[in-house]
N, C-alpha and C positions, 0 to 999 in steps of 0.2 A: 544778946539776952532778950527773950520774948517779952512783949508788953501785953497787958490785959486791957481790953476795951470795956466800956460800961456794961455791955451785954454779957460779958463773961468769956468771950472768945479770945484767943491769943492772936495777935497780929504781929507782923514783922515790922522792923524799922522801914523797910522798903515800902510797904503799904502806906505807912504814915507819911513818908516823903511824897509819894505819888499823889495822895489826896491833898496835901498841903500845897503842892505846886500847881494844881489845876485852878485857873482863874474863875471857872464856873462854880467852884465850891465855896467861894468866900462867904456868901450870905448864909448858905446852909450850914457851913462849918461853925459859924457863930451860934446857930441854934442848937446843934447837936455835935459838939466837938468830938472827934475820934470815930464817928459813925461813917462808914463808907457810903458814897452816893448810890452805888450799884452793888447788888448782891449776886453772887454766882451760886446757883443751886442746880441740882440735877433731878430730873424725873425720868425714871426708867433709863438711866445711863446717858441721857441727852442733857447737855448744858443749856441753861437759860440764865439771862441776866435780867434782874428785876430792880426797879428803883424804889418801889413802895416799901416802907419799913414793916408793914403788916399786911398779909394777904389772907383771905379766907380760903377754905377748901374749894369753894366754887371758883375763886380767882385762879387757884393753882390748876384746877381741871381745865381751864380755858387756855393755858399756856401752850400745850402741845398742839400740833396741827395734824389731824383733826383733834377736837377736844376729847378729853377722857369721857367716855360714855357711862351711862348709869349701870351698865353690865359689869363695870370694874370698880373696885374699891381703891382708895388712895391711902397709903401708909407713909408715915415719916420714919426713917431709919433712926433708931436710937442705939448708938454703939454701946455694947455692954448691957443693954436692957431690952425690954419688950418693945417692939415697934408699935407706934401709935396710929390708930385709924383716924384719918382726918375726915370729918363730916363736912358737908357743904358750908355750914355756918361756923365751923371752927376757925378761930383766928390764930394765925401762925406768925410769930415775930421772925422776920427774915434775918439771916446771918449767912456769911459766906460759908460754903461747904455743906449746907443742908442738903440731904438726899431723901428722895421720895421714890416709892415704887408702887405699881398698880398690880392688882391680883383680881381674878374673877370674883364677882360679888357673891355668887352662889356656886358652891361646889357640890356636885351630886355624885357621891361615891357609888360606884357600881353601874353608873349609867353607860349605855353603849352609844 
């Protein structure tokens, strides 16, 4: 039976056991029980592990190597809804499975 964490995501019993058994998590788990120490996210189908609970759009743009340039916009995939454009100062609460993609910042239809 799936369990729900305080952020609203569903976690498996395996994830809870993995976090509880790590000796490095003892102090942090008392501060935020049930929150994973690392979050696995994707940007343009590449996996990244981040440890910060909140990242700005600027932080997310610096994860890929090289950084995402100003010629591309960053979007968060919203399953079943409209994707969200992430501005540089937008704060995004991290959770496992978040997906982002980039697209050209300016589309010039008819340009050759």
